[in-house]
N, C-alpha and C positions, 0 to 999 in steps of 0.2 A: 656348601657351594656346586658337587655334582646337582643335588636332586634339580637345584636349579635348574643348573643348563638341559636336564633330561624333561624339565615341565617347558623352558625357553622355548626346545626343538619343539616337542610335543603340541604345542600351541601356535608355529609354524607350516602344522600339519605334518612334520615328522614320526614315523613311528624312530620310539630313542629306547636306548638302554642302559645302561652304568655297566662300566669296567667292560665292554663289551671287545673282547678282539686288543687287549692289557690296553686302551683309551678309555679316560675317565667317563666321557659319555659318550654316542655314537649313533646317527640317527638317518635313518636312511628315508628319501622323497624320491618321484618322480625317480628309480634308479641310482637318484645319485647318495656317493655317502660324505656327510660332514661326520668328522670326527672332534670331539674338542677335549683341550687338554688345559684343564684345573692350575694358573701359577701362583703359588704367595715366593716365590723368592726366583732371580733373575739368576739359576745354575746349569752345567752343560748339560743334563740330561733333557732338558727342551730339544733338544736337538734332535738325540737321540727317540724321544718318541714321536718327534715328525716324521723321523724316517721311517718310524716304524708305521706308522699309522698310514703314510704313504705307500709304503712296500705292500699292507693289507688293504689296498685298494679305495682308501680314500679320496675322493674326490678335490676335497679342502679341509685345512684342518683350521679351524681357530683354535686361537692360544688366547685361554680366558684368564686375566691378570688382576690380581685381587687390590692393585690403585695403580695410579699414573706412574709414582714412580716403579713400582717392577713391569708397569710397560716400557717405560724408557727405556730401564736395564736392558732388557729381553729384545725390543725391538732392536741397540744398538750392539747385542749378539748376537739374532740373524743378518743384522746387516754384514756383517766383518767374518760369520761365519754358514751363513747357507746358502747352498750354491744358487744361483742370477737363475737358473733353470729353473727351479722349484719354488719362488718366492709368489707368483702368480697364484699359488696354488694354500699360502696360507696367507691370514689373518689374526692381527693382532688385535684385542678390545681389552675392555676393563668389564671387571663382574656388576657395575652400573647397568648396563646392558641389557646383561644375562639377565639380572632381576630386575629388569622393568618389563622382560619379553616373556619371561615369566606368569608374570602377574595372568591370569585368565582374560580373556577379548570383551568386553564389558558390550551387552543386551542395547543395540537399537531400536528404540520404543519408536513405533511408526514406521521404521525404513527411511525418516529421514536422515539427512546427511547432518553432519553434528556442525553444528555452527562453521562458520569459514571454509570448509572445505569446496572446492571447486565451487570458490566466490571469485572474482574478478576482482583485488582488493583495491586496481589503479581506479575504477570508477568514482565519478566526480559526483 
């Protein structure tokens, strides 16, 4: 999971490192720091990890959940216990997004936009 997070941040233009400042993955781009915490269960240490990452200078903490059940449980936990002022600086996502973003970008042959991109689909 952590290597996938590192690849995803790299593909998004971040300089990314594993296990930096006790976060699972930490990325830097344009003077902004994004930390990812990989979670397989909804346990209270996620709150400790979020507070630690923010205290260490993270602009945003992404909590990456193994599945929807874990994501829902972590969202409930954060809704009950995370300071409302910190909520805009925390995102809870699933591993499927990280896996998708970790794939290397496809090379676009000839510079043409992929089919459907930028086209008005309402034209008849």
